[in-house]
C-alpha positions in Angstrom: 17.3 50.9 -12.2 17.8 49.4 -8.8 18.5 46.7 -7.8 17.2 44.4 -5.1 16.4 41.6 -2.2 12.5 41.2 -3.0 10.5 38.6 -0.7 8.7 35.6 -1.7 5.4 36.5 -2.5 6.8 39.9 -4.5 9.3 37.0 -6.4 6.1 35.0 -7.5 3.5 38.4 -8.5 6.2 38.7 -11.0 7.1 35.4 -11.6 3.2 35.2 -12.6 3.3 37.8 -15.0 6.5 36.4 -17.1 6.1 34.1 -20.3 9.1 31.9 -18.6 7.3 31.5 -15.1 7.4 27.2 -14.9 6.3 25.7 -11.2 9.7 24.4 -10.6 10.5 28.5 -10.3 7.4 29.4 -8.7 8.6 30.7 -5.0 6.1 27.0 -3.9 9.2 25.5 -5.1 11.5 26.9 -4.2 9.8 27.4 -0.1 9.4 24.0 -0.6 14.0 23.6 -0.4 13.6 25.9 2.3 11.6 23.9 4.6 14.1 20.9 4.0 17.8 23.1 5.0 18.5 25.1 1.7 18.8 28.7 1.8 17.0 30.2 -0.5 16.8 34.1 -2.2 14.5 36.4 -4.5 16.6 38.7 -6.2 15.2 41.5 -8.8 15.6 45.0 -11.0 12.8 47.0 -10.2 12.4 51.2 -11.9 11.9 54.3 -9.8 8.9 53.4 -9.1 9.4 50.7 -7.6 7.5 48.3 -10.4 9.3 44.8 -10.7 11.4 44.4 -13.9 12.9 41.0 -13.2 13.6 38.5 -10.8 15.8 35.5 -10.3 14.9 32.5 -7.6 17.3 30.7 -6.7 18.7 27.7 -3.9 22.1 27.8 -3.1 24.1 24.4 -3.8 27.2 22.5 -2.2 29.5 22.6 -4.7 32.7 21.0 -3.4 34.0 21.2 0.2 32.7 23.7 1.8 32.4 25.7 -1.6 28.7 26.4 -3.4 26.3 28.0 -5.7 23.2 29.9 -6.9 20.9 27.2 -8.9 18.0 28.5 -10.5 15.7 26.1 -12.1 14.1 27.3 -15.2 16.6 30.5 -15.0 16.1 33.8 -14.0 12.9 35.3 -14.9 13.9 38.3 -17.4 13.3 39.8 -20.6 16.9 38.9 -22.9 15.8 40.6 -25.2 16.4 43.7 -23.5 20.4 43.8 -23.5 20.1 46.9 -20.7 18.0 45.5 -18.4 19.8 42.1 -18.5 23.6 43.8 -18.5 22.5 45.2 -15.8 20.4 42.4 -13.3 23.9 40.2 -14.5 26.2 42.2 -13.3 24.5 43.0 -9.6 23.2 39.2 -9.4 26.9 38.0 -9.7 28.0 40.9 -6.6 25.5 39.6 -5.1 26.5 35.6 -5.5 30.0 36.4 -5.1 29.0 38.6 -1.5 26.8 35.2 -0.6 29.5 32.8 -0.8 28.2 31.3 -4.6 30.8 30.4 -7.6 28.6 30.4 -9.7 24.5 30.4 -11.5 23.4 28.1 -12.5 20.0 27.9 -14.5 17.8 26.7 -17.7 15.8 29.1 -19.0 12.1 28.6 -20.2 12.4 29.7 -23.4 12.7 27.8 -27.5 15.5 27.7 -29.1 13.9 26.4 -32.0 10.9 25.8 -33.8 10.3 22.2 -35.1 7.7 19.9 -36.6 5.7 17.6 -34.8 7.5 14.7 -35.7 10.1 17.1 -34.4 12.6 17.4 -37.3 13.4 21.2 -37.9 10.9 23.8 -38.7 11.4 25.3 -42.6 11.7 29.4 -41.8 11.2 28.4 -38.0 11.9 30.8 -35.8 15.7 30.7 -33.9 16.1 32.1 -30.4 20.2 32.0 -30.8 21.0 35.6 -30.7 19.6 35.1 -27.5 22.1 32.6 -26.4 25.3 34.9 -28.0 24.1 37.7 -26.3 24.5 36.1 -22.8 27.5 34.6 -24.1 28.6 38.6 -24.1 28.0 38.9 -21.3 30.1 35.7 -20.0 26.9 32.8 -19.0 29.1 29.6 -20.2 26.3 27.9 -22.1 26.3 24.5 -22.1 26.1 23.0 -25.1 22.4 21.1 -27.0 22.5 17.9 -25.3 19.4 15.3 -25.8 18.8 12.7 -22.9 18.7 12.3 -19.8 20.6 13.4 -17.4 21.2 13.1 -13.2 21.1 16.5 -12.5 20.0 18.8 -15.2 16.5 19.5 -15.9 14.8 18.4 -19.7 15.6 19.9 -23.3 13.1 18.7 -24.9 9.8 18.6 -23.7 6.0 18.1 -25.2 3.0 20.2 -24.9 -0.6 20.5 -26.4 -1.2 24.2 -26.7 -5.2 24.6 -25.6 -5.9 28.5 -26.5 -9.3 29.4 -29.1 -9.9 25.0 -28.8 -12.6 23.0 -28.1 -13.1 19.7 -26.6 -13.4 18.6 -30.3 -10.9 20.4 -31.6 -8.9 18.6 -28.5 -10.4 15.0 -29.5 -9.9 16.0 -33.5 -6.4 16.2 -33.0 -5.3 12.6 -31.1 -4.9 10.5 -33.5 -7.5 8.2 -34.5 -6.3 4.8 -32.6 -6.4 6.8 -29.8 -9.4 8.2 -29.6 -10.6 4.4 -30.2 -8.3 3.3 -27.2 -10.3 6.0 -24.9 -13.7 4.5 -26.2 -12.8 1.3 -24.8 -11.6 2.3 -21.3 -14.4 3.9 -20.7 -16.1 0.3 -22.5 -14.6 -1.4 -20.1 -15.8 1.2 -17.5 -12.1 2.5 -15.9 -13.4 5.2 -14.2 -10.8 8.0 -12.9 -9.8 8.1 -8.5 -8.8 11.2 -7.0 -5.9 10.8 -4.1 -5.3 13.5 -1.5 -2.3 14.1 0.5 -2.6 11.6 2.9 -3.7 8.9 0.8 -0.6 7.8 -1.7 -0.3 3.9 -0.7 -2.1 2.8 -3.4 0.1 5.2 -5.8 3.4 4.7 -4.4 3.5 1.0 -4.9 2.7 1.9 -8.3 5.5 3.8 -8.9 7.5 2.3 -7.1 6.9 -0.6 -9.4 7.3 1.7 -12.8 10.5 2.9 -11.5 12.0 -0.3 -10.7 11.6 -1.6 -14.6 12.1 1.4 -15.5 15.1 2.0 -13.7 14.3 5.7 -12.5 14.1 7.7 -9.2 10.3 8.6 -8.1 10.3 11.7 -6.3 9.1 9.4 -3.7 6.0 10.1 -1.1 7.0 12.7 1.1 7.4 15.3 -1.9 4.3 13.9 -3.6 2.8 15.2 -0.3 4.7 18.3 0.4 3.8 19.4 -3.0 0.8 18.7 -3.0 0.6 21.0 0.1 2.3 23.7 -1.2 -0.1 23.6 -4.6 -3.3 23.0 -3.3 -5.9 20.6 -3.9 -7.2 22.8 -6.6 -3.9 22.6 -8.3 -1.8 19.1 -8.1 -3.9 15.8 -8.5 -2.7 12.1 -8.0 -5.2 10.3 -10.1 -5.2 6.7 -9.9 -7.6 4.5 -13.4 -9.8 2.0 -12.0 -11.0 -1.4 -13.3 -14.2 -2.0 -11.6 -14.3 -5.8 -12.3 -17.3 -6.3 -11.2 -18.9 -3.6 -13.2 -16.9 -4.9 -16.0 -18.7 -8.0 -15.7 -22.1 -7.1 -15.5 -21.2 -4.7 -18.7 -21.0 -8.0 -20.1 -23.7 -9.4 -19.5 -26.2 -6.8 -20.1 -23.5 -6.8 -24.1 -24.5 -11.1 -24.4 -27.6 -10.7 -23.8 -28.2 -8.0 -26.2 -26.6 -9.6 -28.8 -28.7 -12.7 -27.8 -31.4 -11.1 -28.2 -30.1 -10.4 -31.8 -29.3 -13.7 -33.0 -32.6 -15.3 -31.7 -34.2 -12.1 -34.1 -31.8 -13.2 -36.6 -32.4 -16.8 -36.6 -36.2 -16.5 -37.2 -35.4 -14.8 -40.5 -32.6 -17.5 -41.4 -36.3 -19.8 -40.7 -37.5 -18.4 -43.2 -34.8 -17.6 -45.7 -31.9 -19.6 -44.8 -30.2 -19.0 -48.2 -30.6 -15.0 -47.0 -26.7 -13.8 -47.1 -27.2 -11.0 -44.9 -27.8 -12.7 -42.7 -26.3 -15.8 -42.9 -23.2 -13.3 -42.4 -24.7 -11.1 -39.2 -25.3 -15.0 -37.9 -21.7 -15.5 -38.2 -21.0 -12.3 -37.1 -22.7 -12.4 -33.7 -20.9 -15.9 -33.0 -17.9 -14.2 -33.1 -19.3 -11.5 -30.7 -21.0 -13.8 -28.9 -17.7 -16.1 -27.9 -16.1 -12.3 -28.1 -18.1 -12.1 -24.7 -18.7 -14.4 -22.8 -14.8 -15.2 -23.4 -13.9 -11.6 -21.6 -16.4 -12.1 -19.3 -14.3 -15.2 -18.4 -11.0 -13.7 -17.9 -12.5 -10.7 -16.2 -13.8 -12.9 -13.5 -10.9 -14.8 -13.7 -8.6 -11.7 -12.8 -11.4 -10.9 -10.2 -10.3 -14.3 -8.7 -6.3 -13.2 -8.6 -6.4 -9.6 -7.9 -10.1 -8.2 -6.1 -13.3 -6.3 -7.7 -10.6 -3.3 -7.5 -7.7 -3.0 -9.9 -5.5 0.0 -10.0 -4.3 -0.1 -13.8 -2.2 2.8 -14.1 -1.7 6.6 -12.2 -0.6 10.5 -13.1 0.6 13.2 -11.0 0.0 16.7 -12.5 0.8 20.8 -11.7 -1.7 23.6 -12.1 0.5 26.0 -11.9 -1.7 30.0 -13.2 -2.2 29.0 -17.1 -0.4 25.7 -18.1 -0.8 22.3 -16.5 2.4 19.7 -16.3 1.9 15.9 -16.6 4.8 15.4 -13.5 5.5 11.6 -13.5 3.3 8.4 -13.8 3.1 4.4 -13.4 1.3 2.2 -14.7 0.9 -2.1 -14.6 1.9 -3.2 -17.4 -0.1 -6.9 -18.0 -3.3 -4.5 -17.3 -2.0 -2.8 -20.9 -5.8 -3.7 -22.2 -7.6 -2.0 -19.9 -5.9 1.9 -21.7 -5.5 2.8 -18.2 -3.0 5.6 -19.1 -5.3 6.5 -22.0 -8.2 8.3 -19.3 -5.9 9.4 -17.6 -4.4 11.5 -20.2 -7.8 12.2 -21.8 -9.0 13.6 -18.0 -6.3 15.7 -17.7 -6.3 17.6 -20.5 -9.9 18.1 -20.2 -9.6 19.9 -16.7 -7.2 21.9 -18.2 -9.6 22.8 -20.7 -12.0 23.4 -18.5 -9.5 25.1 -16.4 -8.6 28.2 -18.6 -5.2 27.3 -19.2 -3.0 28.4 -22.3 -1.0 24.6 -22.7 -0.9 20.9 -21.3 2.5 20.2 -20.5 3.3 16.3 -21.5 7.1 17.4 -19.8 10.5 15.3 -20.9 11.9 14.0 -23.7 14.6 12.8 -25.1 15.5 15.2 -27.4 16.0 11.8 -29.8 12.8 11.0 -32.4 13.3 7.3 -33.3 13.0 4.5 -32.3 16.4 4.2 -31.8 15.5 6.8 -28.3 15.0 4.8 -25.2 12.1 7.1 -24.9 10.7 6.4 -28.8 7.4 5.3 -27.3 6.8 7.3 -24.5 7.1 10.1 -27.0 4.8 9.0 -29.0 1.9 8.4 -26.5 2.6 12.4 -26.5 2.0 13.2 -30.1 -0.7 10.3 -30.8 -2.6 13.2 -27.9 -1.7 16.1 -30.1 1.0 16.9 -28.2 4.6 18.5 -30.4 7.8 18.5 -29.1 9.7 21.6 -28.4 13.3 22.4 -27.8 14.2 24.6 -24.9 17.8 27.1 -25.1 19.4 24.9 -22.4 21.2 25.6 -19.9 23.7 28.2 -18.5 26.7 29.1 -15.8 27.8 32.6 -15.3 31.3 32.9 -13.3 31.0 35.8 -10.3 33.6 34.0 -8.3 36.4 33.0 -10.3 38.5 32.5 -7.3 36.6 30.4 -5.6 35.3 28.8 -9.2 39.0 28.1 -9.7 39.1 25.6 -6.4 36.0 24.2 -7.3 37.6 23.0 -10.3 40.5 22.4 -9.2 38.9 19.7 -6.1 36.8 18.2 -9.1 39.6 17.4 -11.3 41.7 15.6 -8.5 38.2 13.6 -7.7 38.6 12.9 -11.7 41.4 11.3 -11.5 40.9 9.5 -8.2 38.1 7.9 -9.4 39.3 6.6 -12.8 
């Protein structure tokens, strides 16, 4: 085996064959970091014929003062059960990092830790990859624990995913919770449509994300990042979609419904003239009267909404990336007062169908806190994803591999001093 520096193209070609691939450990995302002024490296291990056996793509990140560390987001790409390969790669990586002024390697592999049920509980007799953690520990990787919740500087350890292999659209629909199916149908009855935004037309989406991030207290990617990622992955693989309500169209839909119900009510009235005590017709009359009131109320409300916000109203939006055979739901926003029109559900259904059409093995709803009870701050979001057929997964977590002990001690000393000063 030989350790070597790889080109971005060599790294990417290998990444696309590796089960640990993830859109943020692709060369596309790493090259965006390079474009933003970061130092980016690609290294790997080859056999005697030059075939790549393992690879790592990482950026050089400031740690303290003039010190740095290497960050391999979503992990180095290596078969950790191949102990000979992992040990060799680890030893060579440490040498490379030290020689290039990086104190340690930080990574969080895209590998499941243990099998979970759909409610987040542990699956009885399910798999557990504790042996990977133990082996990496024997090589000097420090495991940072089985964390939950979100932190500002770490990738999430829990996700929600929907497996697509071997499933038809009917299977997917059957996997939706019944009320979710009805909600998607309702959105279509409202005439809600999905619009795609190109990287140069993100104004509506950014207004939506600004509103949502302020309301829910998170930091959004920002327009420059969305645009850069969309251009890096291309229009076929990076999508910003908006769920849009056309109020004039909805008024017309309801006017048509009203005319149909009025015609039926005329037939019911004629039948009751002949048989005034017909119980079935009396019940139908009552139902039709209620339906007429509902439709007229909807028309009035839509007319008022149109006066306030216009004919074209943004309900919600979301950003997606397709990388190889996985589609990722990365960020989204919605206007809470327009929730009744069910925009987020229609966007998700549209995305899942696109993932199936593109032959993806998995639709990834991405992060969740790992707290699968109502006490969790994001429990409602978890339920939203689960009711669309998603299941939670738990990843191994984060590791640190020290490459330069002397530099590491200096970094720890500086951080300790900062903590004392800011107490």
